TORMIBA-802818 format. One record per residue: residue number from 1; x, y negated, z of N, C-alpha, C, O in turn. Coordinates in nm, 3 decimals, padded with zeros to 5 digits. Layout:
N
+-----+---------+---------+---------+---------+----------+---------+---------+---------+---------+---------+---------+---------+
| pos |  n_east | n_north |    n_up | ca_east | ca_north |   ca_up |  c_east | c_north |    c_up |  o_east | o_north |    o_up |
+-----+---------+---------+---------+---------+----------+---------+---------+---------+---------+---------+---------+---------+
| NUM |       X |       Y |       Z |       X |        Y |       Z |       X |       Y |       Z |       X |       Y |       Z |
...
+-----+---------+---------+---------+---------+----------+---------+---------+---------+---------+---------+---------+---------+
END
This chain:
78
+-----+---------+---------+---------+---------+----------+---------+---------+---------+---------+---------+---------+---------+
| pos |  n_east | n_north |    n_up | ca_east | ca_north |   ca_up |  c_east | c_north |    c_up |  o_east | o_north |    o_up |
+-----+---------+---------+---------+---------+----------+---------+---------+---------+---------+---------+---------+---------+
|   1 | -23.946 | -11.372 | -02.707 | -23.922 |  -11.487 | -02.804 | -23.978 | -11.441 | -02.940 | -23.933 | -11.333 | -02.978 |
|   2 | -24.074 | -11.507 | -03.025 | -24.130 |  -11.469 | -03.157 | -24.027 | -11.544 | -03.236 | -24.004 | -11.663 | -03.214 |
|   3 | -23.961 | -11.471 | -03.334 | -23.895 |  -11.515 | -03.449 | -23.963 | -11.512 | -03.581 | -24.045 | -11.423 | -03.606 |
|   4 | -23.931 | -11.614 | -03.676 | -23.979 |  -11.593 | -03.804 | -23.879 | -11.562 | -03.907 | -23.766 | -11.610 | -03.898 |
|   5 | -23.915 | -11.479 | -04.010 | -23.791 |  -11.424 | -04.102 | -23.871 | -11.437 | -04.223 | -23.991 | -11.411 | -04.207 |
|   6 | -23.833 | -11.471 | -04.343 | -23.866 |  -11.434 | -04.463 | -23.829 | -11.311 | -04.526 | -23.709 | -11.306 | -04.555 |
|   7 | -23.899 | -11.206 | -04.556 | -23.846 |  -11.104 | -04.635 | -23.911 | -11.077 | -04.771 | -24.020 | -11.126 | -04.801 |
|   8 | -23.838 | -10.995 | -04.857 | -23.897 |  -10.967 | -04.979 | -23.940 | -10.821 | -04.974 | -23.876 | -10.729 | -04.924 |
|   9 | -24.058 | -10.813 | -05.034 | -24.093 |  -10.650 | -05.052 | -24.176 | -10.637 | -05.168 | -24.242 | -10.726 | -05.220 |
|  10 | -24.165 | -10.504 | -05.209 | -24.228 |  -10.466 | -05.330 | -24.382 | -10.480 | -05.319 | -24.442 | -10.503 | -05.214 |
|  11 | -24.443 | -10.462 | -05.446 | -24.586 |  -10.466 | -05.440 | -24.663 | -10.365 | -05.357 | -24.762 | -10.393 | -05.289 |
|  12 | -24.606 | -10.239 | -05.368 | -24.674 |  -10.136 | -05.296 | -24.658 | -10.153 | -05.151 | -24.739 | -10.106 | -05.072 |
|  13 | -24.563 | -10.213 | -05.119 | -24.534 |  -10.230 | -04.966 | -24.626 | -10.334 | -04.909 | -24.676 | -10.320 | -04.798 |
|  14 | -24.648 | -10.444 | -04.989 | -24.748 |  -10.560 | -04.977 | -24.879 | -10.516 | -04.958 | -24.953 | -10.558 | -04.868 |
|  15 | -24.920 | -10.400 | -05.072 | -25.036 |  -10.340 | -05.049 | -25.073 | -10.273 | -04.930 | -25.182 | -10.287 | -04.875 |
|  16 | -24.988 | -10.204 | -04.895 | -24.995 |  -10.125 | -04.789 | -25.015 | -10.195 | -04.630 | -25.085 | -10.149 | -04.540 |
|  17 | -24.927 | -10.326 | -04.624 | -24.935 |  -10.391 | -04.505 | -25.056 | -10.469 | -04.505 | -25.105 | -10.492 | -04.394 |
|  18 | -25.118 | -10.517 | -04.614 | -25.250 |  -10.576 | -04.649 | -25.361 | -10.512 | -04.578 | -25.463 | -10.568 | -04.537 |
|  19 | -25.321 | -10.362 | -04.568 | -25.442 |  -10.282 | -04.498 | -25.421 | -10.270 | -04.353 | -25.467 | -10.171 | -04.296 |
|  20 | -25.352 | -10.366 | -04.281 | -25.327 |  -10.349 | -04.154 | -25.453 | -10.294 | -04.053 | -25.447 | -10.203 | -03.970 |
|  21 | -25.559 | -10.374 | -04.086 | -25.690 |  -10.358 | -04.018 | -25.723 | -10.179 | -04.015 | -25.755 | -10.126 | -03.909 |
|  22 | -25.712 | -10.107 | -04.132 | -25.769 |  -09.988 | -04.128 | -25.672 | -09.906 | -04.046 | -25.712 | -09.792 | -04.028 |
|  23 | -25.547 | -09.935 | -03.987 | -25.452 |  -09.878 | -03.897 | -25.487 | -09.911 | -03.768 | -25.437 | -09.840 | -03.681 |
|  24 | -25.563 | -10.004 | -03.732 | -25.608 |  -10.053 | -03.592 | -25.524 | -10.181 | -03.558 | -25.532 | -10.223 | -03.443 |
|  25 | -25.438 | -10.253 | -03.654 | -25.379 |  -10.347 | -03.630 | -25.447 | -10.502 | -03.641 | -25.521 | -10.520 | -03.738 |
|  26 | -25.427 | -10.612 | -03.549 | -25.489 |  -10.741 | -03.562 | -25.439 | -10.825 | -03.678 | -25.508 | -10.914 | -03.729 |
|  27 | -25.334 | -10.798 | -03.711 | -25.257 |  -10.867 | -03.832 | -25.125 | -10.796 | -03.890 | -25.069 | -10.698 | -03.842 |
|  28 | -25.091 | -10.862 | -03.993 | -24.968 |  -10.817 | -04.071 | -24.841 | -10.815 | -03.975 | -24.768 | -10.715 | -03.976 |
|  29 | -24.812 | -10.922 | -03.892 | -24.721 |  -10.935 | -03.784 | -24.724 | -10.825 | -03.686 | -24.619 | -10.770 | -03.654 |
|  30 | -24.811 | -10.798 | -03.648 | -24.842 |  -10.687 | -03.540 | -24.788 | -10.532 | -03.606 | -24.712 | -10.451 | -03.552 |
|  31 | -24.852 | -10.521 | -03.738 | -24.819 |  -10.386 | -03.799 | -24.665 | -10.387 | -03.844 | -24.606 | -10.279 | -03.848 |
|  32 | -24.601 | -10.502 | -03.878 | -24.458 |  -10.490 | -03.932 | -24.393 | -10.473 | -03.800 | -24.311 | -10.382 | -03.794 |
|  33 | -24.416 | -10.554 | -03.678 | -24.332 |  -10.499 | -03.536 | -24.321 | -10.390 | -03.518 | -24.214 | -10.331 | -03.500 |
|  34 | -24.473 | -10.328 | -03.518 | -24.481 |  -10.168 | -03.479 | -24.388 | -10.098 | -03.572 | -24.319 | -10.010 | -03.523 |
|  35 | -24.376 | -10.123 | -03.688 | -24.305 |  -10.026 | -03.797 | -24.165 | -10.054 | -03.782 | -24.094 | -09.961 | -03.818 |
|  36 | -24.100 | -10.164 | -03.737 | -23.968 |  -10.214 | -03.684 | -23.933 | -10.136 | -03.588 | -23.820 | -10.089 | -03.591 |
|  37 | -24.025 | -10.103 | -03.473 | -23.990 |  -10.050 | -03.339 | -23.975 | -09.919 | -03.382 | -23.872 | -09.865 | -03.342 |
|  38 | -24.061 | -09.839 | -03.467 | -24.045 |  -09.715 | -03.482 | -23.915 | -09.680 | -03.569 | -23.846 | -09.584 | -03.537 |
|  39 | -23.885 | -09.756 | -03.678 | -23.778 |  -09.736 | -03.750 | -23.636 | -09.760 | -03.665 | -23.536 | -09.699 | -03.700 |
|  40 | -23.633 | -09.841 | -03.565 | -23.533 |  -09.868 | -03.478 | -23.497 | -09.753 | -03.382 | -23.383 | -09.713 | -03.360 |
|  41 | -23.612 | -09.704 | -03.328 | -23.603 |  -09.567 | -03.258 | -23.573 | -09.450 | -03.354 | -23.492 | -09.368 | -03.311 |
|  42 | -23.619 | -09.431 | -03.465 | -23.554 |  -09.317 | -03.541 | -23.411 | -09.332 | -03.561 | -23.332 | -09.242 | -03.533 |
|  43 | -23.369 | -09.472 | -03.622 | -23.251 |  -09.466 | -03.638 | -23.144 | -09.451 | -03.532 | -23.033 | -09.405 | -03.558 |
|  44 | -23.182 | -09.494 | -03.407 | -23.114 |  -09.469 | -03.284 | -23.101 | -09.318 | -03.256 | -22.992 | -09.266 | -03.237 |
|  45 | -23.223 | -09.247 | -03.255 | -23.226 |  -09.103 | -03.234 | -23.115 | -09.017 | -03.342 | -23.042 | -08.922 | -03.314 |
|  46 | -23.131 | -09.080 | -03.461 | -23.033 |  -09.006 | -03.553 | -22.888 | -09.023 | -03.538 | -22.805 | -08.936 | -03.568 |
|  47 | -22.857 | -09.154 | -03.483 | -22.742 |  -09.186 | -03.444 | -22.676 | -09.096 | -03.330 | -22.566 | -09.041 | -03.330 |
|  48 | -22.746 | -09.097 | -03.262 | -22.729 |  -09.008 | -03.105 | -22.727 | -08.855 | -03.144 | -22.650 | -08.781 | -03.083 |
|  49 | -22.795 | -08.814 | -03.227 | -22.786 |  -08.677 | -03.283 | -22.658 | -08.656 | -03.348 | -22.585 | -08.561 | -03.324 |
|  50 | -22.633 | -08.748 | -03.432 | -22.499 |  -08.737 | -03.515 | -22.395 | -08.724 | -03.412 | -22.326 | -08.623 | -03.406 |
|  51 | -22.381 | -08.827 | -03.327 | -22.275 |  -08.834 | -03.204 | -22.241 | -08.706 | -03.148 | -22.133 | -08.646 | -03.140 |
|  52 | -22.379 | -08.671 | -03.105 | -22.375 |  -08.553 | -03.018 | -22.323 | -08.403 | -03.099 | -22.270 | -08.308 | -03.041 |
|  53 | -22.350 | -08.412 | -03.233 | -22.294 |  -08.294 | -03.341 | -22.159 | -08.296 | -03.344 | -22.088 | -08.196 | -03.340 |
|  54 | -22.114 | -08.437 | -03.351 | -21.985 |  -08.444 | -03.383 | -21.874 | -08.423 | -03.244 | -21.753 | -08.407 | -03.261 |
|  55 | -21.940 | -08.427 | -03.105 | -21.904 |  -08.375 | -02.982 | -21.880 | -08.227 | -02.979 | -21.777 | -08.171 | -02.942 |
|  56 | -21.994 | -08.169 | -03.026 | -22.018 |  -08.021 | -03.021 | -21.917 | -07.973 | -03.117 | -21.856 | -07.869 | -03.091 |
|  57 | -21.890 | -08.046 | -03.243 | -21.779 |  -07.964 | -03.330 | -21.651 | -07.978 | -03.267 | -21.570 | -07.886 | -03.260 |
|  58 | -21.630 | -08.102 | -03.217 | -21.498 |  -08.118 | -03.163 | -21.476 | -08.001 | -03.037 | -21.366 | -07.947 | -03.031 |
|  59 | -21.562 | -07.970 | -02.956 | -21.538 |  -07.880 | -02.857 | -21.552 | -07.756 | -02.895 | -21.513 | -07.670 | -02.815 |
|  60 | -21.600 | -07.721 | -03.001 | -21.615 |  -07.595 | -03.077 | -21.456 | -07.563 | -03.123 | -21.403 | -07.452 | -03.121 |
|  61 | -21.397 | -07.685 | -03.163 | -21.257 |  -07.663 | -03.244 | -21.157 | -07.632 | -03.132 | -21.061 | -07.559 | -03.157 |
|  62 | -21.175 | -07.682 | -03.014 | -21.090 |  -07.662 | -02.913 | -21.119 | -07.525 | -02.831 | -21.026 | -07.481 | -02.763 |
|  63 | -21.231 | -07.460 | -02.835 | -21.263 |  -07.354 | -02.776 | -21.228 | -07.205 | -02.858 | -21.315 | -07.155 | -02.929 |
|  64 | -21.118 | -07.150 | -02.845 | -21.095 |  -07.041 | -02.921 | -21.196 | -06.932 | -02.888 | -21.252 | -06.864 | -02.974 |
|  65 | -21.215 | -06.922 | -02.764 | -21.332 |  -06.811 | -02.716 | -21.462 | -06.844 | -02.802 | -21.525 | -06.743 | -02.834 |
|  66 | -21.505 | -06.941 | -02.837 | -21.603 |  -06.955 | -02.919 | -21.617 | -06.940 | -03.065 | -21.718 | -06.935 | -03.134 |
|  67 | -21.481 | -06.932 | -03.097 | -21.456 |  -06.907 | -03.241 | -21.475 | -06.736 | -03.258 | -21.531 | -06.676 | -03.350 |
|  68 | -21.401 | -06.674 | -03.123 | -21.434 |  -06.526 | -03.145 | -21.581 | -06.474 | -03.138 | -21.626 | -06.379 | -03.202 |
|  69 | -21.645 | -06.548 | -03.053 | -21.788 |  -06.522 | -03.066 | -21.879 | -06.529 | -03.208 | -21.965 | -06.455 | -03.255 |
|  70 | -21.835 | -06.620 | -03.240 | -21.897 |  -06.655 | -03.378 | -21.859 | -06.548 | -03.489 | -21.936 | -06.497 | -03.571 |
|  71 | -21.719 | -06.526 | -03.474 | -21.664 |  -06.441 | -03.575 | -21.716 | -06.286 | -03.543 | -21.746 | -06.215 | -03.638 |
|  72 | -21.724 | -06.244 | -03.433 | -21.811 |  -06.129 | -03.386 | -21.961 | -06.122 | -03.441 | -22.009 | -06.025 | -03.500 |
|  73 | -22.013 | -06.218 | -03.417 | -22.158 |  -06.231 | -03.455 | -22.177 | -06.228 | -03.583 | -22.286 | -06.190 | -03.626 |
|  74 | -22.079 | -06.267 | -03.666 | -22.093 |  -06.274 | -03.795 | -22.070 | -06.130 | -03.853 | -22.131 | -06.088 | -03.952 |
|  75 | -21.975 | -06.057 | -03.783 | -21.931 |  -05.936 | -03.826 | -22.059 | -05.843 | -03.811 | -22.088 | -05.758 | -03.895 |
|  76 | -22.118 | -05.864 | -03.718 | -22.247 |  -05.764 | -03.682 | -22.360 | -05.782 | -03.783 | -22.433 | -05.687 | -03.810 |
|  77 | -22.377 | -05.909 | -03.841 | -22.461 |  -05.945 | -03.940 | -22.430 | -05.849 | -04.067 | -22.506 | -05.771 | -04.125 |
|  78 | -22.325 | -05.872 | -04.085 | -22.264 |  -05.800 | -04.222 | -22.281 | -05.637 | -04.214 | -22.241 | -05.566 | -04.307 |
+-----+---------+---------+---------+---------+----------+---------+---------+---------+---------+---------+---------+---------+
END
């Protein structure tokens, strides 16, 4: 289902999307749709990475042996 939405953009953004043809798009709508899909994918990936990092940090906090490994590795560097 195609939806219509009115958005406000700055002049530089408008100039960019008006050049849709040089990027291989048939119209502005196609370019905006593609850009939104890319943005959605990027934001979801960042969210998953942040969640994963939080899980690893939580596991690290609970793993005494991991603390010992990190401390030993730090001492070896000095």
